[in-house]
N, C-alpha and C positions, 0 to 999 in steps of 0.2 A: 840276537834276533834283529831282523830288519823289518821295518814297517812297510807293508805293501800299500801303495797308494794307487787309487783308480783315477785316471784322468777323466773326469766327468765330461769335459768338452770333447775329447776324442770319442767317447762312447756316444755322446749325443750327435756328433758329426756323422758317424757311421750309421746310426739309426735314421738320421734326417735324409741321408742319400737314398735310402730304400723305402721311404714312406709310401711311395706310389704302388709298391708291390703289395703292401698291406691293403691299400685302397682297392686294387684290382681283386684281390682275394675276398675282400668284403663284399663287393659288388656281385661276384659270382656266388658267393654263399647266400645272399639275399635272393638272387634269381633261382637257385636250386631249391631254396626253402619255399619260395612261392610255388614252384611246380610241384613240390611234394605236398603242400597244404591244399592246393586246389585240384590236383590230379594224382592223388596218392597211388591208386592202383595202376594206372597207366605208366606213371613215372617209374615205379618199382619194376614193373614188367619190362619196360624198355631198357632200364639200367641192367637188369639181369641178362636180358638177351644180348645187349651190347657187350657186356663182360664175357659171356660164353662165346660169342662170335669172335671177339678179340683174341681169346685164348686159342680158338680153333686156328684162326688165321696165323697167329704167332707160331703155333705149333707146326703148322704146314710149312711155313717159311723156314723154320729151324731145321725141319726134316730135310727139306730139299737143299738147304745150304750144307748140311752135313753130307748128303749124298753127292752133291756136285762139287763140294769143296775138295781142295787138294791137301790140306793138313789132316793127316791121319790120326795124330794124337787127340785132337778135340772131336773127331767125327763120331765116336761112340757116344760121348757125352751129348753132343748136339742131337743125335738121333733119339736118345733117351729123353731129352728135354722136349723135343718135338712131339714125340709119342705122348708123353705125359700131358703136354699142353692140348693136344687134340682130344685125348680121353676126358680130361677135366672139363674142357670147354663143352664137350657134347653132354657130359653129365649136368653141368650148370644149366644148359638149355633144356634138357629133358626133365630135370627135377628143380624147377625154379623155387618151389615152396621151401624145400630142404635148404637150398642155397640161401634163400632170404633169411631163414631161421638162423643159420650160422653167422650171416652178416650182421643180423641184429645183435647177437651176442658179442661179435668182434667190435662193433661200433659201440656198445655199451662199455666194453672194457677200455676202448680208446677214449671215450668221454671221461671215464673215471680216472685213468692215468693222466691224460692231458690236463684235466681239470685240476688234479692235485699239483702238477707241475706249475701251471699258471698261478694257482693260489699261493703256493710257496715262493715262487719267483716275485709275485707282487708284495708279499709280506717281507721278504729279506732284501730286496733291492730298493733302497730308498732313492736312487737316481733315475729310476724307470719313469719316463714321462707319462706312461699310461698305467701306472701302478694301481690306481683305484679300479679302473676298468678290468684289469687282469685279475685282481682279487675277486671282484664280483663275478666275472666270467668263470673263473676257476670253481668257485663255490656252486654256481649253477650247473656247470658241467658235471661236477661230482654228484650232485643231486640227481640229474637226468641219468647218469650211468648207474647209480644204485637203484633207481626206480626200475629201470629195465632189467637189471640183474636179479632183483628181488621178485619181480613179476614177469618172467620170461614168456608167459603164455599170452602176453599182449598181442592182439591180432596185428598182422602186417599192416593193415590200413591205419590203425591207430598209431602204430610205430612210425609209419610214413609221415603222418600229420605231425607227430611228436618231433620227428627228425627235421621236418620242414620248419616247425617253429624254432627249434634249436638252431638250425642253419641260418634262418633269417635273422634271429636275435644275435647270433655270433657274427654274422656279416655286418649288422649295424654297429656292434661293438668294435669291429675291426675298422670300419670306416671312421668312427669317432677317434679310435686310437691313431689311425693314420694321420688325421688332421692335428691331433695333439703332438705327435712326433714331428710333423712338419713345422709346427710353431716353435718347437724346443730349440 
């Protein structure tokens, strides 16, 4: 059997090079969190409308690319993808409450899974410069995910504020982690 050795310095160098990406992500998370906290209804409505509109536009583009494109093998798949995008986009815009309900459950599952990943990454990786932050963030993410899954009837407004607090807190932790990684 051979011993596997981790080059801690190479790991640290790779993390250090991308510290600013974590900083940018943290800043955007704080901004989105602030919008969700102070304008929950408007932010959720705008996000839903933008997602629906994006789906419609993407569907239309795919449809016309398929019709005007010359590659016959992909044409049918592109037409199908275009039609599906248009139909789903219209449904998202027509039924925003149902869409938001599904999004709430998806976000709760994401928080649960990503929280478990962060928590166990922090516990098992002694060389991670932001280890304590990852463990703390992971535990909080799991808690938020479980709360939403256990009480799915939480109103959208309460969820939006909850998501805003989560996003802002996550953003602050990312900013702290970015500077910890930069110093490493």
